[in-house]
C-alpha positions, 0 to 999 in steps of 0.5 A, a space after each residue: 482332717 488329714 494332715 500332710 507332713 512335708 519333708 525336705 525332699 518333697 519333689 513330688 509324691 511317690 508311687 509303689 513302683 517309685 521314680 526317685 521322688 520321696 516315698 509316700 507313707 500313710 499313717 492311720 490311727 487314733 481314737 474318737 477322744 481328742 489328743 489320744 495317745 495313739 494319735 500322738 504316737 502316730 504323729 511321732 512315728 510319721 515325723 521320724 519317717 519324714 526325717 528319712 526323706 518321706 512325705 507322710 499323711 496322717 488319717 486320724 480320728 476325724 478321717 476315720 468316722 466311717 460307716 460300718 464296712 459293707 462288702 459289695 456296696 458300690 456307694 462309699 462316703 467321701 471319707 471312705 473313698 479318701 482312705 482307700 485312695 491314700 492306701 492305694 497310693 502308699 508305699 508304706 503304712 503306719 498303724 496305731 491303735 489303742 488296746 481295747 480289751 486286749 486287741 485293736 479298736 473296732 474303730 481302726 478295724 473298721 477302717 482296715 476292712 475298707 482295704 478290701 476295696 483294693 482287692 482288684 487293684 493293680 497292687 491288691 490290698 497292702 501287698 508290697 508295703 511295709 506296715 509299722 504297728 504301734 499298740 498303746 494301752 494302760 498296761 503292758 499285757 494289752 500292748 502285747 496282745 494288741 500288737 499281735 492282733 495288728 500284725 495278724 491283720 496286716 498279714 491277712 492284707 498281704 502287708 509286711 509288718 516291720 521287724 520292730 513294733 512299738 508298744 506304748 504304756 500310756 500309764 507311764 507319762 502319756 495319760 494327759 494331753 501334756 504328758 511327755 513320752 519317755 525316751 524309750 517310747 520315742 526311740 520305739 516310735 522313731 524306729 517304726 517310722 525309720 523301718 517303714 521308710 527304709 523298706 520303701 526305699 529298698 522296695 524301689 531299688 528292687 523294682 528298678 533292678 528287676 526292670 533293668 
């Protein structure tokens, strides 16, 4: 089930062109394994985004159990329609993936393939959105290659990867559900959340200035 994090500034939900309400940030990630490191990391980044005045929603493992993406198919499951609708509404996105054999999981990649359904939207794909990327793996090499893969997908979808991307080594304190993240991990995840919201606010100001 999707989880919405309310914030102190929740006067309503923003749209990409914004009207003074809190920016709407969508987090996507996790694995089919309960209490996965990637989903826990995503929650931390979203909480940091909320501390900057955003309203956030998390689409985790239960929300991403989707049929394999098939281009051109008109019929979509309720979960697939929800995913596409949330991304259409988003002013920023945070992605969190485990590193499977050096790249993002097929589970997350399949979810991102559904962004193709936004090709004919007023704001197509992820255009105009900052996208924070989080890569989690039990070793540094896979975190680095997974982060590069995530950013490549974001570029292909016309999104703007944030300058900072988080690389989380799950072998260092995150291996068990009760494992505590290090101070460095927390700082990385919070930085991703903050940068996505900062870009969303800047984008609003730019759009407002263009209209004047």
